[in-house]
C-alpha positions in Angstrom: 14.5 -2.1 0.5 17.1 -4.4 2.4 17.0 -3.4 6.1 18.7 -6.6 7.4 21.7 -5.5 8.2 22.2 -3.7 11.9 24.1 0.0 12.0 27.7 -0.8 13.3 28.8 2.5 14.7 29.7 3.4 18.2 26.4 5.6 20.0 26.8 8.5 19.6 29.0 11.4 21.0 27.4 14.6 21.1 23.5 15.8 21.1 23.6 16.8 17.8 24.8 13.0 16.6 22.3 11.6 19.2 20.0 14.2 17.3 20.6 12.6 13.8 20.7 8.9 14.8 17.7 9.1 16.0 15.6 10.7 13.1 14.2 8.6 10.4 15.8 10.5 7.5 19.4 9.7 5.7 22.2 12.1 6.6 25.3 11.9 5.5 28.2 14.5 4.9 31.1 14.9 2.6 34.6 17.0 2.3 35.0 18.6 -0.4 36.9 15.4 -1.7 33.6 14.3 -1.8 34.6 11.3 0.4 31.9 10.6 3.2 32.8 12.0 7.0 29.6 11.1 8.5 26.4 8.5 7.9 23.6 8.1 10.5 21.5 4.5 11.1 18.8 6.0 8.9 21.2 6.1 5.5 22.6 2.8 6.8 19.2 1.2 6.8 17.6 2.8 3.8 21.0 2.3 1.4 21.7 -1.4 3.0 25.5 -0.2 3.3 27.1 -0.5 6.7 28.8 2.6 8.2 32.2 1.4 8.6 31.5 0.7 4.8 30.8 4.1 4.1 33.3 6.5 5.4 35.8 7.5 4.1 34.2 6.4 0.6 33.8 8.6 -2.3 29.6 9.4 -2.0 28.6 8.3 -5.5 30.3 5.2 -4.6 28.0 4.7 -1.5 25.1 7.0 -2.6 24.1 5.5 -6.0 21.4 7.7 -6.9 20.0 8.8 -10.3 21.3 11.9 -9.7 25.0 11.5 -9.3 26.0 11.5 -12.8 24.4 14.9 -14.3 22.0 16.9 -11.8 24.3 16.1 -8.6 22.1 18.4 -5.7 24.8 18.6 -3.4 27.5 19.4 -6.1 25.0 22.1 -6.7 24.6 22.7 -4.2 28.5 23.7 -3.3 28.6 25.4 -6.7 26.0 28.4 -5.6 26.1 28.3 -1.6 22.2 27.8 -1.6 19.8 25.0 -0.5 18.4 22.1 -2.0 14.9 21.3 -1.4 12.7 18.5 -1.6 14.7 17.1 -5.2 13.0 13.7 -6.5 15.4 10.7 -7.2 15.7 7.9 -6.4 19.2 5.6 -5.3 20.6 1.8 -6.2 20.0 0.4 -2.3 23.1 -3.3 -2.0 20.6 -5.6 -3.1 20.1 -3.8 -6.1 16.2 -2.6 -5.6 15.8 0.7 -6.9 14.6 3.0 -3.6 12.6 6.5 -4.4 13.5 9.0 -2.5 13.6 13.0 -1.4 16.6 14.7 -1.6 17.7 17.9 0.7 21.2 19.7 1.0 22.9 22.7 2.5 26.5 24.0 2.6 28.8 22.6 5.6 30.8 25.2 7.3 33.4 24.7 10.2 33.7 27.2 13.5 35.7 29.5 11.2 32.5 30.2 8.7 35.0 28.4 5.6 33.5 25.5 3.7 34.5 23.2 4.5 31.7 20.1 2.3 28.4 19.5 2.6 25.5 17.8 3.6 22.6 16.2 2.6 19.5 14.5 3.3 17.2 12.1 2.1 14.2 10.7 2.8 12.5 7.0 2.0 9.0 7.6 -0.1 8.7 4.1 -1.3 5.3 4.1 0.9 4.2 7.3 -1.1 5.2 6.0 -4.0 3.3 2.7 -3.4 0.2 4.9 -1.9 0.0 6.8 -5.5 0.3 3.7 -7.6 -2.3 2.4 -5.7 -4.2 5.9 -6.1 -3.4 5.9 -9.8 -5.0 2.7 -10.4 -7.9 3.3 -9.0 -8.4 5.9 -11.8 -6.8 3.3 -14.7 -7.2 0.5 -16.5 -5.2 -0.4 -19.1 -4.7 2.2 -21.3 -8.0 3.9 -19.9 -8.2 6.5 -17.6 -11.5 8.4 -15.7 -12.1 9.9 -12.1 -15.9 9.5 -13.3 -18.2 7.3 -10.7 -20.0 6.4 -14.3 -16.8 5.1 -15.5 -15.7 3.6 -12.6 -18.3 1.2 -12.6 -17.2 0.1 -16.3 -13.6 -0.2 -14.8 -15.3 -2.4 -12.4 -16.4 -5.1 -14.5 -14.2 -5.2 -16.8 -11.6 -7.8 -15.5 -14.6 -10.3 -14.9 -16.0 -9.5 -18.8 -11.8 -10.1 -20.2 -11.6 -13.2 -18.1 -15.4 -14.6 -19.8 -15.1 -16.1 -23.6 -18.7 -14.4 -23.8 -19.2 -11.9 -26.2 -19.5 -8.2 -25.7 -21.3 -5.5 -27.0 -19.7 -2.3 -26.0 -22.4 0.7 -27.3 -21.3 4.5 -26.9 -21.2 7.8 -29.3 -18.6 8.1 -31.8 -15.2 9.1 -30.5 -16.3 7.9 -26.7 -13.4 5.3 -26.8 -14.9 2.3 -28.0 -12.3 0.4 -29.6 -9.6 1.3 -26.5 -11.9 -0.5 -24.1 -12.1 -3.3 -26.7 -8.5 -4.0 -26.4 -8.5 -3.0 -22.7 -10.6 -6.3 -22.2 -8.2 -8.3 -24.8 -5.3 -7.3 -22.9 -6.7 -8.1 -19.6 -7.9 -11.4 -21.0 -6.7 -15.0 -21.5 -6.3 -14.5 -25.2 -3.9 -11.3 -24.6 -1.2 -13.0 -26.0 -3.3 -13.9 -29.6 -3.5 -11.2 -31.8 -5.8 -8.0 -31.9 -8.0 -7.5 -34.7 -10.4 -4.6 -35.9 -12.8 -4.4 -38.7 -15.4 -1.5 -38.8 -18.2 -3.0 -40.9 -19.0 0.6 -41.6 -16.6 1.2 -43.9 -17.3 -1.4 -46.5 -19.7 -2.5 -48.6 -21.3 -5.8 -48.2 -19.4 -7.7 -50.9 -16.0 -6.5 -49.6 -16.8 -6.6 -46.1 -17.8 -10.5 -46.2 -14.4 -11.5 -47.7 -12.6 -8.9 -45.1 -14.1 -11.3 -42.7 -13.9 -14.7 -44.0 -11.6 -14.8 -46.7 -11.6 -16.1 -50.3 -9.8 -18.9 -52.0 -8.4 -18.6 -55.4 -11.2 -18.7 -58.1 -13.8 -18.0 -56.2 -14.0 -15.0 -58.2 -12.0 -12.9 -61.0 -9.1 -11.7 -60.0 -8.7 -14.7 -56.6 -5.5 -15.7 -58.0 -4.2 -16.7 -54.6 -6.3 -17.4 -51.2 -6.9 -14.9 -48.8 -7.1 -14.8 -44.9 -10.2 -13.2 -43.5 -10.5 -11.4 -40.2 -11.7 -14.3 -38.6 -8.6 -16.3 -39.5 -5.9 -13.6 -38.9 -7.5 -12.9 -35.6 -7.2 -16.8 -34.2 -6.3 -17.7 -30.9 -7.1 -13.7 -30.0 -9.6 -10.8 -30.2 -12.0 -9.6 -33.4 -13.9 -6.1 -33.0 -16.9 -5.7 -35.5 -16.8 -2.1 -35.0 -20.1 -0.6 -36.2 -21.7 -3.8 -36.2 -25.2 -2.0 -36.8 -24.6 -1.6 -40.3 -23.8 -4.9 -41.7 -26.8 -6.2 -44.2 -29.3 -8.6 -43.7 -27.8 -11.4 -45.7 -24.4 -10.9 -43.8 -26.3 -11.0 -40.4 -27.0 -14.4 -40.6 -23.2 -16.2 -41.7 -22.2 -13.7 -38.2 -25.1 -15.4 -36.8 -23.6 -19.0 -37.7 -20.1 -18.3 -36.7 -21.2 -17.0 -33.7 -23.2 -20.3 -32.9 -21.0 -23.1 -34.6 -17.8 -20.9 -34.4 -17.1 -22.0 -37.6 -17.0 -20.5 -41.3 -16.6 -21.2 -44.7 -14.5 -18.9 -46.7 -15.6 -17.6 -50.1 -15.1 -20.4 -52.6 -14.1 -22.8 -49.7 -15.2 -26.2 -49.6 -15.1 -26.8 -46.2 -15.6 -25.1 -43.0 -12.9 -23.6 -40.7 -12.6 -23.4 -37.4 -13.3 -19.9 -35.7 -11.3 -19.5 -32.9 -11.6 -15.7 -31.6 -13.6 -13.7 -28.7 -16.2 -11.2 -30.5 -16.3 -8.1 -29.1 -19.4 -5.6 -31.2 -19.3 -2.3 -31.0 -21.8 0.4 -32.3 -22.7 4.2 -31.7 -27.0 3.2 -32.9 -29.4 1.9 -30.5 -29.3 -1.5 -31.6 -32.3 -2.8 -29.8 -34.3 0.0 -31.8 -32.4 -1.0 -34.7 -33.9 -4.6 -34.5 -37.8 -3.4 -33.4 -37.2 -1.6 -37.0 -36.4 -4.7 -39.1 -32.7 -3.5 -39.8 -30.8 -6.2 -37.4 -32.0 -9.6 -36.7 -33.1 -10.4 -33.3 -31.5 -13.7 -32.8 -27.7 -12.0 -33.6 -28.9 -9.3 -31.1 -29.3 -11.6 -28.2 -26.4 -13.8 -29.6 -23.9 -10.3 -29.2 -25.9 -8.9 -26.6 -24.5 -11.1 -24.1 -22.0 -8.8 -21.8 -22.9 -4.9 -22.4 -21.5 -2.6 -21.7 -22.3 1.6 -22.3 -19.9 3.8 -22.5 -21.3 7.2 -21.3 -20.3 10.7 -23.8 -17.7 13.2 -22.4 -20.3 15.7 -21.3 -21.7 13.6 -18.9 -17.9 13.1 -17.1 -16.6 16.2 -17.1 -14.6 15.4 -13.8 -12.5 13.3 -16.1 -11.3 16.2 -18.7 -8.3 17.2 -17.3 -7.1 13.8 -16.4 -7.3 13.0 -20.3 -5.4 16.7 -21.2 -2.7 15.6 -19.0 -2.8 11.7 -20.4 -2.8 13.1 -24.2 -0.1 15.8 -23.3 2.5 13.4 -22.2 1.9 10.8 -25.5 2.4 13.8 -27.7 5.4 15.0 -25.4 6.4 11.6 -26.0 5.7 11.0 -29.8 6.9 14.5 -31.1 10.1 14.7 -28.9 8.4 17.8 -27.2 8.4 19.2 -23.5 5.1 21.2 -23.1 4.6 21.9 -19.7 0.6 21.8 -19.0 -2.3 23.5 -19.6 -3.3 27.0 -18.8 -5.9 27.2 -16.3 -7.8 30.0 -18.4 -7.4 27.1 -21.0 -8.6 24.6 -19.1 -11.6 26.2 -18.2 -12.2 26.3 -21.7 -11.9 22.6 -22.1 -14.3 21.8 -19.7 -17.2 24.1 -20.6 -17.5 22.6 -24.7 -20.1 19.4 -24.8 -17.5 17.9 -26.6 -19.8 16.2 -29.6 -16.8 14.4 -31.1 -16.1 12.9 -27.2 -12.7 12.1 -26.6 -11.9 12.2 -30.3 -12.3 15.5 -30.3 -10.7 16.2 -26.8 -7.7 14.6 -28.1 -7.5 16.4 -32.0 -7.9 19.4 -30.0 -4.3 19.3 -27.9 -3.0 17.6 -30.6 -3.5 21.3 -32.2 -2.7 22.7 -29.8 0.9 20.9 -29.7 1.5 22.9 -33.9 1.0 25.8 -32.1 2.4 25.5 -28.9 6.2 25.8 -29.2 7.2 25.4 -25.3 5.9 26.7 -22.0 2.0 25.6 -21.5 -1.2 25.5 -23.4 -3.0 28.9 -23.3 -6.3 29.8 -24.9 -4.8 31.0 -28.3 -3.3 27.4 -28.8 -7.1 25.9 -29.1 -9.3 25.6 -32.0 -11.3 28.5 -32.4 -14.4 26.9 -31.7 -13.7 26.4 -28.2 -12.7 30.3 -28.4 -15.6 31.3 -30.4 -17.9 33.9 -28.4 -20.3 31.9 -26.5 -18.5 28.6 -26.4 -16.8 29.3 -23.1 -16.8 30.4 -19.9 -17.9 33.8 -18.3 -15.5 36.1 -18.5 -12.9 35.8 -15.2 -13.8 32.3 -14.5 -10.9 30.9 -13.0 -10.2 27.2 -12.3 -11.6 26.7 -9.2 -14.8 27.7 -10.3 -15.0 25.7 -13.9 -14.2 23.1 -10.9 -16.8 23.3 -8.3 -19.3 23.9 -12.0 -18.0 20.5 -13.4 -19.0 19.2 -9.6 -22.1 20.5 -9.2 -23.0 19.1 -12.6 -22.0 15.2 -11.4 -23.9 15.9 -8.5 -27.2 17.3 -10.0 -26.6 13.6 -12.5 -25.8 11.7 -9.8 -29.4 12.8 -8.6 -31.6 12.4 -11.1 -30.1 9.3 -11.7 -31.7 8.0 -8.2 -34.8 10.2 -8.1 -33.5 12.7 -5.4 -32.7 10.1 -3.6 -29.2 11.3 -1.8 -28.1 8.6 0.0 -27.7 6.2 -3.1 -26.1 9.3 -4.9 -23.8 10.0 -2.4 -22.6 6.3 -2.5 -22.4 6.4 -6.4 -20.1 9.5 -6.0 -18.0 7.1 -3.4 -18.9 10.2 -0.6 -20.4 10.1 2.2 -23.6 11.2 2.9 -22.7 14.2 5.4 -20.2 14.9 2.7 -22.4 15.5 -0.1 -25.3 17.9 2.1 -22.4 20.0 2.6 -20.8 20.0 -0.9 -24.8 20.8 -1.8 -25.5 23.5 0.6 -21.8 25.0 -0.6 -22.4 24.9 -3.8 -26.2 26.5 -3.6 -27.7 23.0 -4.8 -31.2 22.3 -3.7 -32.5 19.2 -3.5 -34.9 17.6 -5.8 -38.5 17.1 -4.3 -38.1 13.4 -4.4 -36.0 11.4 -2.8 -34.5 11.7 0.9 
């Protein structure tokens, strides 16, 4: 924002002008030909245009706003006689910077009561916009969004994990977003300009998986008429996600171990090793340590992929994220389908929050996508949700509104934090990002009894 030019007008001559000069909101008035007739000091400071340059000019030449072309608030006010209050938009100042503003308008009348023009006030919202972005940043990283303390811990370590070259193991139930986390790590890493390649190890039989990973040379087997690069080659300079690595056979585990140890591999039918210039991320919905104890997963490979571990909680343990995720999915489907669904009703959101989501975030996304098929416009309502969410006994008690649902989720989060810390309220408060006294008040308001252990 440019504030380098000093106001150029003389001192105000009347008490009204003195007041207008003292306020921090920009104010200007126009006549019926849309030419500026007054322009206060704050208007000069916000736009960067001196008053003597603004007076007499068409307002659209001076007040270069996003509303000027099609949604001029002042034009609407002069047409209807009704004021506009707090309409959001932006202007372009004299330096070409985009300044977020809030606009209010009114009809300007002469001494005889006749309309002689219009008045517009505008407030610089740059500081508020910066604060909003900062707050949003606390709840998101890359395409990941969450308000859950459990996920905030993941967010805190992701930048450091991304910066390191170490192999990462992502654990989580199906649908918790393991691939999304892997993509976020890739996008934050020094390899971000390289490719991100994913392969589902559980979707292919062993022979096909081996050729998919390492590729093959012409003549390696019947039908191999030309060389085919594998996923390790395609991911060169970038990141390779080995999803469902727990399903890889013991024989293929040996080859994977060699790649991770020696950073080289041989394509099927090849006679020389090729460099594996990739960062490997492994993911699974199985207990890999248990698979190792059962003898189904090699111990040496387990410790090779388990250098850095990220555990994603199921959606039922972070239900405070449901409104945020639903909002994100609605915005995405609006963009993809050229729709204008306005959100989700409190009653429908209550049903979403009451569900346990065995399919996790993916199931929630599918529910929102289905609702889009049935919701022509307006808000997503209860009738637009999948039948299993509306079945008797699957939702909240009758009459449970948004406030009650949010309180139930808040109570659940507090109980789980207390359980994780053996009833220690101070540690639970720290995990939840609350002051200890705030946690006590919430527990009392929600009727939560302290656990017998802990303080």
